[in-house]
DRENDREN-833659 format. One record per atom (N, C-alpha, C): x, y, z; atom name; residue number from 1. Coordinates in nm, 2 decimals. Example, Ala and Ser with C-alpha at 12.3 -4.5 7.8 and 13.67 -1.06 7.14 Angstrom:
- 1.32, -0.57, 0.78, N, 1
- 1.23, -0.45, 0.78, CA, 1
- 1.32, -0.33, 0.78, C, 1
- 1.28, -0.22, 0.71, N, 2
- 1.37, -0.11, 0.71, CA, 2
- 1.29, 0.00, 0.79, C, 2
! end
This chain:
- 0.08, -0.12, 0.00, N, 1
- 0.00, 0.00, 0.00, CA, 1
- 0.09, 0.13, 0.00, C, 1
- 0.20, 0.12, 0.08, N, 2
- 0.29, 0.24, 0.08, CA, 2
- 0.35, 0.27, -0.06, C, 2
- 0.38, 0.16, -0.13, N, 3
- 0.43, 0.18, -0.26, CA, 3
- 0.33, 0.25, -0.36, C, 3
- 0.20, 0.21, -0.35, N, 4
- 0.10, 0.26, -0.43, CA, 4
- 0.08, 0.41, -0.40, C, 4
- 0.08, 0.45, -0.27, N, 5
- 0.08, 0.59, -0.23, CA, 5
- 0.20, 0.67, -0.28, C, 5
- 0.31, 0.61, -0.27, N, 6
- 0.43, 0.68, -0.32, CA, 6
- 0.43, 0.71, -0.47, C, 6
- 0.38, 0.61, -0.54, N, 7
- 0.37, 0.62, -0.69, CA, 7
- 0.26, 0.73, -0.72, C, 7
- 0.15, 0.73, -0.65, N, 8
- 0.05, 0.83, -0.67, CA, 8
- 0.10, 0.97, -0.64, C, 8
- 0.18, 0.99, -0.54, N, 9
- 0.24, 1.12, -0.51, CA, 9
- 0.33, 1.16, -0.62, C, 9
- 0.41, 1.07, -0.67, N, 10
- 0.50, 1.10, -0.78, CA, 10
- 0.43, 1.15, -0.91, C, 10
- 0.32, 1.08, -0.94, N, 11
- 0.24, 1.11, -1.05, CA, 11
- 0.18, 1.25, -1.03, C, 11
- 0.13, 1.28, -0.92, N, 12
- 0.07, 1.41, -0.89, CA, 12
- 0.17, 1.52, -0.90, C, 12
- 0.29, 1.50, -0.85, N, 13
- 0.40, 1.60, -0.86, CA, 13
- 0.43, 1.62, -1.00, C, 13
- 0.45, 1.52, -1.08, N, 14
- 0.48, 1.53, -1.22, CA, 14
- 0.38, 1.61, -1.30, C, 14
- 0.25, 1.58, -1.27, N, 15
- 0.14, 1.66, -1.34, CA, 15
- 0.14, 1.80, -1.31, C, 15
- 0.18, 1.84, -1.19, N, 16
- 0.18, 1.98, -1.14, CA, 16
- 0.31, 2.05, -1.18, C, 16
- 0.41, 1.98, -1.21, N, 17
- 0.54, 2.05, -1.24, CA, 17
- 0.53, 2.15, -1.35, C, 17
- 0.58, 2.27, -1.33, N, 18
- 0.58, 2.37, -1.43, CA, 18
- 0.44, 2.44, -1.44, C, 18
- 0.35, 2.41, -1.36, N, 19
- 0.22, 2.48, -1.36, CA, 19
- 0.21, 2.57, -1.23, C, 19
- 0.10, 2.65, -1.23, N, 20
- 0.08, 2.73, -1.11, CA, 20
- 0.04, 2.65, -0.99, C, 20
- 0.01, 2.52, -1.01, N, 21
- -0.03, 2.44, -0.90, CA, 21
- 0.09, 2.36, -0.84, C, 21
- 0.21, 2.39, -0.89, N, 22
- 0.33, 2.32, -0.84, CA, 22
- 0.35, 2.35, -0.70, C, 22
- 0.38, 2.25, -0.62, N, 23
- 0.41, 2.27, -0.48, CA, 23
- 0.56, 2.25, -0.46, C, 23
- 0.62, 2.35, -0.39, N, 24
- 0.76, 2.35, -0.36, CA, 24
- 0.79, 2.27, -0.23, C, 24
- 0.68, 2.25, -0.15, N, 25
- 0.69, 2.18, -0.03, CA, 25
- 0.57, 2.08, -0.01, C, 25
- 0.59, 1.97, 0.06, N, 26
- 0.48, 1.88, 0.08, CA, 26
- 0.38, 1.95, 0.17, C, 26
- 0.41, 2.05, 0.24, N, 27
- 0.32, 2.12, 0.33, CA, 27
- 0.24, 2.24, 0.26, C, 27
- 0.27, 2.26, 0.13, N, 28
- 0.21, 2.38, 0.07, CA, 28
- 0.06, 2.36, 0.05, C, 28
- 0.01, 2.24, 0.04, N, 29
- -0.13, 2.21, 0.01, CA, 29
- -0.23, 2.22, 0.13, C, 29
- -0.18, 2.25, 0.25, N, 30
- -0.26, 2.26, 0.36, CA, 30
- -0.33, 2.39, 0.37, C, 30
- -0.47, 2.39, 0.36, N, 31
- -0.54, 2.52, 0.36, CA, 31
- -0.52, 2.60, 0.49, C, 31
- -0.49, 2.73, 0.47, N, 32
- -0.47, 2.82, 0.59, CA, 32
- -0.59, 2.85, 0.66, C, 32
- -0.71, 2.84, 0.60, N, 33
- -0.83, 2.88, 0.66, CA, 33
- -0.90, 2.77, 0.75, C, 33
- -0.84, 2.66, 0.76, N, 34
- -0.90, 2.55, 0.84, CA, 34
- -0.89, 2.58, 0.99, C, 34
- -0.99, 2.53, 1.07, N, 35
- -0.98, 2.54, 1.21, CA, 35
- -0.85, 2.47, 1.26, C, 35
- -0.80, 2.51, 1.37, N, 36
- -0.67, 2.47, 1.42, CA, 36
- -0.66, 2.32, 1.43, C, 36
- -0.76, 2.25, 1.48, N, 37
- -0.74, 2.11, 1.50, CA, 37
- -0.74, 2.03, 1.36, C, 37
- -0.82, 2.07, 1.27, N, 38
- -0.81, 2.01, 1.14, CA, 38
- -0.68, 2.04, 1.07, C, 38
- -0.63, 2.16, 1.08, N, 39
- -0.50, 2.20, 1.02, CA, 39
- -0.39, 2.12, 1.09, C, 39
- -0.39, 2.10, 1.22, N, 40
- -0.29, 2.02, 1.29, CA, 40
- -0.30, 1.88, 1.24, C, 40
- -0.42, 1.82, 1.22, N, 41
- -0.43, 1.69, 1.18, CA, 41
- -0.37, 1.67, 1.04, C, 41
- -0.39, 1.76, 0.95, N, 42
- -0.34, 1.76, 0.81, CA, 42
- -0.19, 1.77, 0.81, C, 42
- -0.14, 1.86, 0.90, N, 43
- 0.01, 1.88, 0.91, CA, 43
- 0.08, 1.75, 0.96, C, 43
- 0.02, 1.69, 1.06, N, 44
- 0.08, 1.56, 1.11, CA, 44
- 0.07, 1.46, 1.00, C, 44
- -0.04, 1.45, 0.93, N, 45
- -0.05, 1.35, 0.82, CA, 45
- 0.06, 1.37, 0.72, C, 45
- 0.08, 1.49, 0.67, N, 46
- 0.18, 1.52, 0.57, CA, 46
- 0.32, 1.49, 0.63, C, 46
- 0.35, 1.53, 0.75, N, 47
- 0.48, 1.51, 0.81, CA, 47
- 0.51, 1.36, 0.82, C, 47
- 0.41, 1.28, 0.86, N, 48
- 0.43, 1.14, 0.86, CA, 48
- 0.47, 1.08, 0.73, C, 48
- 0.42, 1.14, 0.62, N, 49
- 0.45, 1.09, 0.48, CA, 49
- 0.59, 1.14, 0.44, C, 49
- 0.63, 1.26, 0.48, N, 50
- 0.75, 1.32, 0.44, CA, 50
- 0.87, 1.26, 0.52, C, 50
- 0.85, 1.24, 0.65, N, 51
- 0.96, 1.20, 0.73, CA, 51
- 0.95, 1.05, 0.77, C, 51
- 1.05, 0.97, 0.75, N, 52
- 1.05, 0.83, 0.79, CA, 52
- 1.02, 0.81, 0.94, C, 52
- 1.08, 0.90, 1.02, N, 53
- 1.06, 0.89, 1.16, CA, 53
- 0.94, 0.98, 1.20, C, 53
- 0.82, 0.92, 1.17, N, 54
- 0.69, 1.00, 1.19, CA, 54
- 0.67, 1.05, 1.33, C, 54
- 0.74, 0.99, 1.43, N, 55
- 0.72, 1.04, 1.57, CA, 55
- 0.75, 1.19, 1.58, C, 55
- 0.83, 1.24, 1.49, N, 56
- 0.86, 1.39, 1.49, CA, 56
- 0.74, 1.47, 1.47, C, 56
- 0.64, 1.41, 1.40, N, 57
- 0.52, 1.49, 1.37, CA, 57
- 0.43, 1.51, 1.49, C, 57
- 0.42, 1.41, 1.58, N, 58
- 0.33, 1.42, 1.69, CA, 58
- 0.39, 1.41, 1.82, C, 58
- 0.52, 1.41, 1.83, N, 59
- 0.59, 1.41, 1.96, CA, 59
- 0.57, 1.30, 2.05, C, 59
- 0.57, 1.32, 2.18, N, 60
- 0.56, 1.22, 2.28, CA, 60
- 0.43, 1.15, 2.28, C, 60
- 0.32, 1.21, 2.23, N, 61
- 0.19, 1.15, 2.24, CA, 61
- 0.17, 1.03, 2.16, C, 61
- 0.25, 1.01, 2.05, N, 62
- 0.24, 0.90, 1.97, CA, 62
- 0.27, 0.77, 2.04, C, 62
- 0.34, 0.77, 2.15, N, 63
- 0.37, 0.65, 2.23, CA, 63
- 0.26, 0.61, 2.32, C, 63
- 0.16, 0.70, 2.34, N, 64
- 0.05, 0.67, 2.43, CA, 64
- -0.07, 0.62, 2.34, C, 64
- -0.13, 0.51, 2.38, N, 65
- -0.24, 0.46, 2.30, CA, 65
- -0.37, 0.49, 2.39, C, 65
- -0.46, 0.57, 2.32, N, 66
- -0.58, 0.61, 2.39, CA, 66
- -0.70, 0.56, 2.31, C, 66
- -0.81, 0.53, 2.38, N, 67
- -0.93, 0.50, 2.31, CA, 67
- -0.99, 0.63, 2.25, C, 67
- -1.08, 0.62, 2.16, N, 68
- -1.15, 0.73, 2.11, CA, 68
- -1.21, 0.82, 2.22, C, 68
- -1.28, 0.74, 2.31, N, 69
- -1.35, 0.81, 2.42, CA, 69
- -1.25, 0.88, 2.51, C, 69
- -1.14, 0.82, 2.54, N, 70
- -1.03, 0.88, 2.63, CA, 70
- -0.97, 1.00, 2.56, C, 70
- -0.95, 0.99, 2.43, N, 71
- -0.89, 1.11, 2.36, CA, 71
- -0.99, 1.22, 2.36, C, 71
- -1.12, 1.19, 2.33, N, 72
- -1.22, 1.30, 2.33, CA, 72
- -1.23, 1.37, 2.47, C, 72
- -1.23, 1.29, 2.57, N, 73
- -1.23, 1.35, 2.71, CA, 73
- -1.11, 1.44, 2.73, C, 73
- -0.99, 1.39, 2.68, N, 74
- -0.87, 1.47, 2.70, CA, 74
- -0.87, 1.60, 2.62, C, 74
- -0.92, 1.59, 2.50, N, 75
- -0.94, 1.72, 2.42, CA, 75
- -1.03, 1.82, 2.49, C, 75
- -1.14, 1.76, 2.55, N, 76
- -1.23, 1.85, 2.62, CA, 76
- -1.17, 1.91, 2.74, C, 76
- -1.10, 1.83, 2.81, N, 77
- -1.03, 1.88, 2.94, CA, 77
- -0.92, 1.98, 2.90, C, 77
- -0.85, 1.97, 2.79, N, 78
- -0.75, 2.06, 2.75, CA, 78
- -0.82, 2.20, 2.71, C, 78
- -0.93, 2.19, 2.64, N, 79
- -1.01, 2.31, 2.61, CA, 79
- -1.06, 2.38, 2.73, C, 79
- -1.11, 2.30, 2.83, N, 80
- -1.16, 2.36, 2.95, CA, 80
- -1.04, 2.42, 3.04, C, 80
- -0.93, 2.36, 3.04, N, 81
- -0.81, 2.40, 3.11, CA, 81
- -0.76, 2.54, 3.05, C, 81
- -0.76, 2.55, 2.92, N, 82
- -0.72, 2.67, 2.86, CA, 82
- -0.82, 2.78, 2.89, C, 82
- -0.94, 2.75, 2.88, N, 83
- -1.05, 2.85, 2.91, CA, 83
- -1.04, 2.90, 3.05, C, 83
- -1.01, 2.81, 3.14, N, 84
- -1.01, 2.85, 3.28, CA, 84
- -0.89, 2.95, 3.31, C, 84
- -0.79, 2.94, 3.22, N, 85
- -0.68, 3.03, 3.24, CA, 85
- -0.69, 3.16, 3.15, C, 85
- -0.80, 3.17, 3.09, N, 86
- -0.83, 3.29, 3.00, CA, 86
- -0.76, 3.28, 2.87, C, 86
- -0.72, 3.16, 2.83, N, 87
- -0.66, 3.14, 2.70, CA, 87
- -0.76, 3.08, 2.60, C, 87
- -0.73, 3.10, 2.47, N, 88
- -0.82, 3.04, 2.37, CA, 88
- -0.74, 2.92, 2.31, C, 88
- -0.80, 2.80, 2.33, N, 89
- -0.74, 2.68, 2.29, CA, 89
- -0.72, 2.68, 2.14, C, 89
- -0.81, 2.73, 2.06, N, 90
- -0.80, 2.74, 1.92, CA, 90
- -0.68, 2.82, 1.88, C, 90
- -0.66, 2.94, 1.94, N, 91
- -0.54, 3.02, 1.91, CA, 91
- -0.41, 2.96, 1.95, C, 91
- -0.41, 2.89, 2.07, N, 92
- -0.29, 2.82, 2.11, CA, 92
- -0.25, 2.71, 2.01, C, 92
- -0.35, 2.63, 1.97, N, 93
- -0.32, 2.52, 1.88, CA, 93
- -0.27, 2.58, 1.74, C, 93
- -0.34, 2.68, 1.70, N, 94
- -0.30, 2.74, 1.57, CA, 94
- -0.16, 2.79, 1.58, C, 94
- -0.12, 2.86, 1.68, N, 95
- 0.02, 2.91, 1.70, CA, 95
- 0.12, 2.79, 1.70, C, 95
- 0.09, 2.69, 1.77, N, 96
- 0.18, 2.57, 1.78, CA, 96
- 0.19, 2.50, 1.65, C, 96
- 0.08, 2.49, 1.57, N, 97
- 0.08, 2.43, 1.44, CA, 97
- 0.17, 2.51, 1.35, C, 97
- 0.16, 2.64, 1.35, N, 98
- 0.24, 2.72, 1.26, CA, 98
- 0.39, 2.70, 1.30, C, 98
- 0.42, 2.70, 1.43, N, 99
- 0.56, 2.68, 1.47, CA, 99
- 0.61, 2.54, 1.42, C, 99
- 0.53, 2.44, 1.44, N, 100
- 0.58, 2.31, 1.39, CA, 100
- 0.59, 2.30, 1.24, C, 100
- 0.50, 2.37, 1.17, N, 101
- 0.51, 2.37, 1.02, CA, 101
- 0.64, 2.43, 0.98, C, 101
- 0.67, 2.54, 1.04, N, 102
- 0.80, 2.61, 1.01, CA, 102
- 0.92, 2.51, 1.03, C, 102
- 0.92, 2.44, 1.15, N, 103
- 1.02, 2.34, 1.17, CA, 103
- 1.02, 2.23, 1.07, C, 103
- 0.91, 2.18, 1.03, N, 104
- 0.90, 2.07, 0.93, CA, 104
- 0.95, 2.12, 0.80, C, 104
- 0.92, 2.24, 0.76, N, 105
- 0.97, 2.30, 0.63, CA, 105
- 1.12, 2.31, 0.63, C, 105
- 1.17, 2.36, 0.75, N, 106
- 1.32, 2.37, 0.75, CA, 106
- 1.38, 2.23, 0.74, C, 106
- 1.33, 2.13, 0.81, N, 107
- 1.38, 2.00, 0.81, CA, 107
- 1.37, 1.94, 0.67, C, 107
- 1.26, 1.96, 0.60, N, 108
- 1.23, 1.91, 0.47, CA, 108
- 1.34, 1.96, 0.37, C, 108
- 1.38, 2.09, 0.39, N, 109
- 1.48, 2.15, 0.30, CA, 109
- 1.62, 2.09, 0.33, C, 109
- 1.64, 2.05, 0.45, N, 110
- 1.78, 2.00, 0.49, CA, 110
- 1.81, 1.87, 0.43, C, 110
! end
């Protein structure tokens, strides 16, 4: 399956080469207007494809296995915790996602 995806990505890159749709980075196709959580998910997905050591995309949390329910509760608790401190969880995640995207782009170029 990995080989099929790799070939698909090569075909897409070749079709876009030399056009206005050409992407200089694997991260160029992530829409800027998405809510923070959706944008973070897309960034992680791209980073896992780009980097063989996918743990760089999601940090220490990749080692913990959570159920859907436990993860949903954790996300809610994090939002509540941010709100209790007067912070906006959306803005915090958006800022963190931008920071990680910059790091991923630098690493991609290296």
